[in-house]
Structure formats: structure tokens, C-alpha cells
C-alpha positions, 0 to 999 in steps of 0.5 A: 029144151025146144028151140024156137025156129027149129024143126023136129022129126019123128023117125018112126012115122015121119011127122015134122014139127016147127017150133014157134015158141021156145021153152022147156020140154021136148016133142014126143011122137010114137012114144019116142022123143023127136029128133032135131033136123039138121039144116039141108046144105045149100047147093054150090054156085060154082 
């Protein structure tokens, strides 16, 4: 299921997709399912 506001990336070619409308199904690129990207950690403000 595609999640609204999440980014997906193709590990084969590096294409990134931002989901603007959630729904059933998956993103596919280079004949492989795209992986959900994890959020980048924020730098500490020590």
C-alpha cells in the first residue's frame, strides 16, 4: 500500500518518488518494487 507523504526509491537506478495520494498498490521501477525510504536523522544540537 502506498503511504501518503512517503518517499520511495529504486535501488537499481536511484529514481525517487514522493507519494501525493495514498492507496492500494506499490511503486515499481526497473521491474522491481521500490523501497520505502527511512527518514534522515536530524543533527544533534548539542
